[in-house]
C-alpha positions as CSV (number, residue, x, y, z in Angstrom):
1,M,-5.1,18.5,9.1
2,G,-4.2,16.5,6.3
3,L,-6.0,13.0,7.2
4,L,-9.0,15.2,7.3
5,S,-8.6,16.6,3.6
6,L,-8.0,13.1,2.5
7,A,-11.6,12.9,3.7
8,K,-13.0,15.9,1.9
9,K,-11.8,14.6,-1.4
10,H,-12.4,11.0,-1.2
11,D,-15.6,8.8,-0.8
12,Q,-16.1,8.2,2.8
13,A,-16.5,4.2,1.5
14,D,-13.1,4.4,0.4
15,F,-11.7,6.5,2.9
16,L,-12.8,4.3,5.8
17,K,-11.7,1.1,4.0
18,A,-8.3,3.0,3.3
19,C,-8.0,4.0,7.4
20,N,-9.1,-0.1,8.2
21,K,-6.7,-1.1,5.6
22,A,-3.4,1.3,7.3
23,L,-4.8,-0.2,10.5
24,S,-4.4,-3.5,9.7
25,L,-1.0,-3.0,8.3
26,N,0.3,-1.0,10.9
27,R,1.4,1.8,8.5
28,L,-0.1,4.6,9.8
29,T,1.4,7.5,7.9
30,Y,-0.8,9.8,5.6
31,K,1.5,9.8,2.9
32,F,0.6,5.6,2.9
33,V,-3.7,6.1,3.2
34,K,-2.8,9.0,0.5
35,N,-1.8,6.3,-2.5
36,M,-3.8,3.3,-1.0
37,L,-6.6,6.5,-2.1
38,L,-5.2,7.1,-5.6
39,N,-4.4,3.9,-6.6
40,K,-7.2,1.9,-5.3
41,T,-4.9,-0.2,-3.4
42,F,-7.4,-0.5,-0.8
43,E,-9.4,-2.9,-2.6
44,L,-7.0,-5.6,-2.9
45,S,-6.8,-8.9,-0.9
46,T,-3.5,-9.3,1.5
47,E,-2.6,-11.4,-0.8
48,E,-2.9,-9.6,-4.4
49,Q,-1.2,-6.2,-2.1
50,S,1.7,-8.8,-1.5
51,D,2.5,-9.9,-4.7
52,L,2.9,-6.2,-5.6
53,Y,6.1,-6.1,-4.0
54,L,8.0,-9.6,-5.5
55,I,10.7,-9.2,-7.4
56,P,10.3,-10.8,-10.4
57,E,12.8,-13.6,-11.7
58,H,15.9,-12.2,-13.5
59,T,19.0,-13.7,-15.6
60,N,20.6,-10.5,-14.3
61,L,19.7,-10.8,-10.5
62,R,22.7,-12.5,-8.1
63,G,21.7,-14.0,-5.5
64,K,23.1,-13.5,-2.0
65,E,26.0,-16.0,-2.2
66,Q,27.3,-13.3,-4.7
67,F,28.2,-10.7,-2.2
68,N,31.0,-10.9,0.4
């Protein structure tokens, strides 16, 4: 029922793109599809999308060597 309500609220082409992207990433949840529609991340390429999850270099971040 949730995905059907998203289909009614959003453009059909956008909804289909978001669903296809979710299928290709094996992320088959309502929340994932909803967030992709809200943020328009279904339009990003795989490379651009993976850049969203990179942790920026920072002097305060410790490497794995610092942990037991």
